[in-house]
C-alpha positions in Angstrom: 52.3 122.8 234.6 50.6 121.9 231.6 47.2 123.6 230.7 44.3 121.6 232.2 40.3 122.1 232.5 39.2 120.5 235.6 35.0 119.5 235.9 33.7 117.5 238.7 30.1 117.9 239.3 29.6 114.5 241.5 28.3 115.5 245.1 29.7 113.6 247.7 27.8 113.0 250.9 30.3 111.3 253.6 30.1 110.0 256.4 28.3 108.0 258.9 24.4 107.0 258.5 23.7 109.2 255.7 21.6 106.6 253.7 18.6 109.3 254.5 20.1 111.3 252.1 19.0 109.0 249.1 15.1 110.0 249.2 16.4 113.7 248.9 19.0 113.3 246.4 16.6 111.4 244.1 13.9 113.6 244.7 15.6 116.1 243.4 15.9 114.4 240.0 11.9 113.7 239.3 12.7 110.5 239.2 9.8 107.9 238.6 11.3 104.5 238.0 14.7 103.5 239.9 17.3 100.4 238.7 18.7 99.4 241.5 22.0 97.4 240.9 23.9 95.6 242.8 27.1 92.3 242.9 27.1 89.4 244.1 24.5 89.7 247.6 26.5 91.0 250.4 24.6 93.9 250.6 21.8 91.7 251.9 24.0 90.3 254.3 25.4 93.2 255.4 22.5 95.3 256.1 22.8 98.1 253.3 20.5 96.7 251.4 17.6 96.7 253.9 19.1 100.1 254.4 18.9 101.8 250.5 15.5 99.6 250.3 14.1 101.7 253.3 14.9 104.8 251.7 13.7 104.0 248.3 10.1 103.5 249.3 8.6 106.8 247.2 10.1 104.9 244.0 9.2 102.0 241.7 12.3 99.7 242.0 13.4 97.1 239.9 16.4 95.1 241.0 19.2 94.0 239.1 22.3 91.8 241.0 25.1 89.6 240.2 27.5 92.2 238.7 30.8 90.8 238.4 34.1 91.7 240.5 35.1 92.2 236.7 31.9 93.6 235.1 31.2 91.2 232.3 29.6 93.0 228.8 27.1 90.1 228.8 25.8 90.7 232.1 25.3 94.3 231.6 23.7 94.0 228.2 20.8 92.4 230.8 20.8 95.5 232.4 20.8 97.3 229.5 17.4 95.3 228.1 15.8 95.7 231.5 16.2 99.4 231.3 14.8 99.8 227.8 11.6 97.6 228.6 10.8 98.9 232.2 11.5 102.7 231.1 13.8 103.5 233.6 14.8 106.8 234.5 17.6 106.9 237.0 20.0 103.7 238.0 21.3 103.4 242.0 24.6 101.8 242.3 25.1 100.0 245.1 28.6 98.2 245.4 32.3 99.0 244.9 34.1 100.1 241.5 32.5 97.1 239.6 28.9 98.2 240.6 29.6 101.3 239.9 31.8 100.9 236.5 29.3 99.1 235.3 26.4 100.9 235.6 28.3 104.0 234.0 28.2 101.5 230.8 24.5 101.1 231.2 23.7 104.5 231.5 25.3 105.5 228.4 24.6 101.8 226.5 20.9 102.2 227.3 20.6 105.3 225.2 23.1 104.4 222.2 21.9 103.3 218.9 25.0 101.2 218.1 26.5 98.4 219.0 28.0 99.4 222.8 31.2 97.4 221.8 32.5 99.7 219.6 32.5 102.8 221.6 34.6 100.4 223.9 36.4 99.3 221.3 36.7 103.3 220.3 35.8 103.0 216.7 35.7 105.9 214.8 32.3 107.9 215.5 31.5 105.9 218.2 30.5 107.4 221.5 28.1 107.5 224.5 26.8 111.4 223.5 23.4 110.6 226.3 23.4 108.7 229.4 20.8 108.4 231.8 21.4 109.6 235.3 22.8 107.9 238.1 23.7 108.0 242.2 25.5 105.9 243.8 26.3 104.1 247.4 29.6 103.0 247.7 30.3 100.0 249.8 34.1 99.6 249.0 36.9 102.1 249.0 39.1 101.1 246.6 38.9 102.6 242.6 37.5 106.2 243.2 34.5 105.6 240.3 32.5 107.0 243.1 33.6 110.7 242.2 35.0 110.3 238.1 33.7 109.5 234.9 35.6 106.2 233.9 34.9 102.4 233.6 36.7 99.3 232.8 34.6 96.7 231.3 35.4 92.9 230.7 34.4 90.9 227.7 35.4 86.9 229.4 34.4 85.8 225.7 37.4 87.7 223.8 39.7 87.7 226.9 39.6 91.3 226.9 38.8 94.6 229.6 38.4 97.9 227.7 38.2 101.2 229.3 35.6 103.8 228.6 34.3 108.0 230.3 33.0 111.0 229.2 31.6 113.9 231.1 27.9 112.4 231.1 29.1 109.6 233.3 29.5 111.2 236.5 27.5 110.0 239.4 24.7 112.8 240.1 25.9 112.1 243.7 27.9 109.5 245.9 27.2 108.3 249.5 30.4 107.2 251.0 30.0 105.6 254.9 33.0 104.3 255.9 31.3 102.0 258.5 30.9 99.7 255.7 34.5 98.7 256.1 34.4 97.2 259.3 32.1 94.6 257.3 34.7 93.7 254.3 37.3 90.5 254.1 40.5 91.5 254.5 40.9 90.7 250.8 38.8 93.8 249.8 40.5 95.8 252.2 43.6 95.3 251.0 42.8 95.4 247.4 41.2 98.7 248.6 44.4 100.0 249.4 47.0 99.1 246.8 44.1 100.1 244.4 44.2 103.8 245.6 48.1 103.4 246.7 48.7 103.0 242.5 46.2 105.1 241.2 48.1 107.8 243.1 51.8 106.2 242.0 50.9 106.4 238.3 49.7 110.4 238.0 52.7 111.2 240.5 55.6 108.8 239.4 56.7 110.3 236.1 58.7 113.4 235.7 58.8 117.2 237.4 56.4 119.3 235.4 56.1 122.3 238.1 53.2 120.8 239.4 54.0 121.4 243.0 50.6 121.4 244.8 49.5 118.0 242.9 53.3 116.7 244.2 52.5 117.1 247.7 48.8 115.9 247.0 50.1 112.6 246.0 52.5 112.1 248.7 50.3 113.2 251.4 47.9 110.0 249.8 50.6 107.9 249.3 51.8 108.5 253.3 48.3 108.5 255.1 47.6 104.9 253.2 51.2 103.3 254.6 50.4 105.1 258.1 46.6 103.5 257.8 47.0 100.6 256.3 48.0 98.1 259.8 45.4 100.4 261.5 42.7 99.0 259.1 43.9 95.2 258.5 44.4 95.1 262.2 40.4 96.5 263.2 38.2 97.5 260.1 36.2 99.1 262.6 38.4 101.7 263.4 36.6 104.4 262.0 39.2 107.3 261.8 41.3 104.7 259.6 38.1 103.4 257.5 37.2 107.2 256.9 41.1 108.6 256.1 41.1 105.5 253.3 37.4 105.9 252.0 38.6 109.4 251.5 42.0 108.9 250.2 40.3 106.3 247.4 37.9 109.1 246.7 41.2 111.6 246.0 43.5 109.5 244.5 41.3 109.3 241.1 38.5 112.4 241.6 40.4 114.3 239.0 42.6 116.4 241.1 45.7 114.9 240.7 46.1 114.8 237.1 45.4 118.1 236.2 48.0 120.1 234.6 50.1 116.6 235.2 51.7 114.2 232.5 50.4 110.3 233.5 51.7 106.9 233.1 48.5 104.7 232.8 50.8 101.6 231.4 50.8 99.5 234.7 47.3 99.4 234.4 47.0 98.3 231.0 49.5 95.5 231.4 47.5 94.8 234.5 44.0 94.8 232.8 45.6 92.2 230.4 46.8 89.7 233.3 43.3 90.0 234.8 41.6 89.2 231.5 43.5 86.0 231.1 44.0 84.8 234.6 41.3 86.6 236.4 43.9 87.7 238.9 42.1 90.9 241.4 42.6 94.1 239.4 44.9 95.6 242.4 47.4 92.6 242.6 48.2 93.0 238.8 48.7 96.4 239.7 51.4 95.2 242.2 52.8 92.6 240.2 53.7 95.1 237.3 53.9 98.5 239.2 57.5 97.5 240.5 58.9 96.0 237.5 58.0 99.1 235.0 59.5 101.9 237.7 62.8 99.2 237.1 62.4 99.5 232.8 61.6 103.3 233.5 64.3 103.8 236.2 65.8 106.8 233.9 62.7 108.2 232.7 61.6 108.0 236.0 64.5 109.1 238.2 63.9 112.5 239.5 60.1 112.0 240.7 61.6 108.1 242.1 64.1 110.4 244.4 61.7 112.5 245.5 58.9 109.8 246.2 61.9 107.9 248.3 63.1 111.0 250.0 59.4 112.2 251.2 57.3 109.1 251.2 59.6 106.4 252.8 62.0 109.1 254.2 65.0 107.3 252.6 68.5 109.3 252.7 71.9 108.6 251.2 73.0 108.7 247.6 70.0 109.5 244.8 70.9 106.1 242.9 70.3 104.2 246.1 67.0 106.2 247.0 65.2 105.4 243.9 66.2 101.4 243.7 65.3 101.6 247.1 62.1 103.3 246.9 60.8 100.9 244.0 61.8 98.1 246.8 60.1 100.0 249.7 57.1 99.9 247.0 56.6 95.8 246.9 57.6 95.6 250.3 54.5 97.6 250.7 52.4 95.4 249.0 54.0 91.9 250.3 53.6 93.2 254.0 49.6 93.7 252.9 49.7 90.0 252.0 50.5 90.7 248.5 52.0 88.4 246.3 54.1 90.1 243.2 54.8 87.6 240.5 53.0 86.7 238.1 54.0 82.7 239.1 52.7 82.7 242.3 49.2 82.9 240.7 49.6 80.8 237.5 52.2 78.1 236.1 50.8 79.0 232.8 53.3 81.6 231.4 55.0 80.5 228.9 52.8 82.6 226.1 52.1 86.1 228.2 54.7 88.3 227.5 54.7 87.9 224.1 50.7 87.9 223.8 50.4 91.2 225.6 52.8 92.5 223.4 51.4 91.7 220.4 47.8 92.9 221.7 49.7 96.4 222.4 51.0 96.3 218.9 47.8 95.3 217.3 46.0 98.2 218.8 48.7 100.6 218.0 49.9 101.2 221.6 53.3 101.7 220.2 54.4 104.3 222.7 52.9 104.5 226.0 53.9 105.8 229.5 54.4 109.7 230.8 57.4 110.3 227.7 55.5 107.7 225.2 58.8 105.9 225.9 57.5 102.4 227.1 57.0 100.1 223.5 55.6 96.6 223.3 59.3 95.1 223.5 59.4 96.9 226.9 56.2 95.7 227.8 57.2 91.9 226.7 60.3 92.3 229.3 57.9 94.3 231.9 55.8 91.0 232.0 58.7 88.6 231.8 60.4 89.9 234.9 57.4 90.0 237.0 57.3 86.1 235.8 
């Protein structure tokens, strides 16, 4: 196991009917003026908005709605201006991963003197060293953003998605109520399952490094998601299934699985490009790319593919056959959830995409990716071509 440092200051308030804790948790922060950030307005239809506002009566509240499913830089910069103009000292994100990611950008950009896009471009010396405090009311289990400091931001006019993170971008608290799952569209539930599954795989399906506990934790999350997926799709009001999905999503990306282990986020990096060009849901881009990347990196991932096949899918037989079947089982799982796993299932405009993504990776200096730094831009091109 590699050396590591673990840090996660977020207080998780998990379970039914916990919105009354908002006043208590925010009072602890000596807050005067709050920016309430949300997405397209579904929280006003499902009653979450009214419940949250009822517990913000002691605070001055400014609202900012309309954060997109892939949070747009231009939209978030409007919120940054409101924070400055209104002297906001706390932000409450009410939503799923996109809203939470957007707020992570807002809290850093609001206190940044330079051009915030430079931080996302990771230009030398550009980073958010200070940030406003913020809390979360989670409305969609998927990304684990409620318990980490990472975010992904979109800039459509440049057809780019960029990531950011840092120790000052953790939520102070996150209220996680599994009851919200009952009101979600099937598409969002499915995306959440795949997102959680892939977050786990990208920290697990690398190579053996003596991280026995983290491997078992990852396998438990994967097995749980496979077990509960049909239950929750059949009955989103199944509280037990919803609670396990939400807790799996949080654990998949709260930092525990990656402690001391090699990780591979290349599927995410390629997937972000598919979203930037085509607007395909993030989770669905992962389902498209992952099987083809596993095939491309078959030898490098062989030992863990075999272990994954045996422990998660209960496969037996020749190791090479198990490794291949593990990839097939993964893709079949996504398809059984109703997800199409080819780029051409979403668009006919595919002739340019493999070369475009390859060239973008070269331009960024991403010439050796994955857990072994073995995924080259040529590999990326092959993975995308095979995914068409």
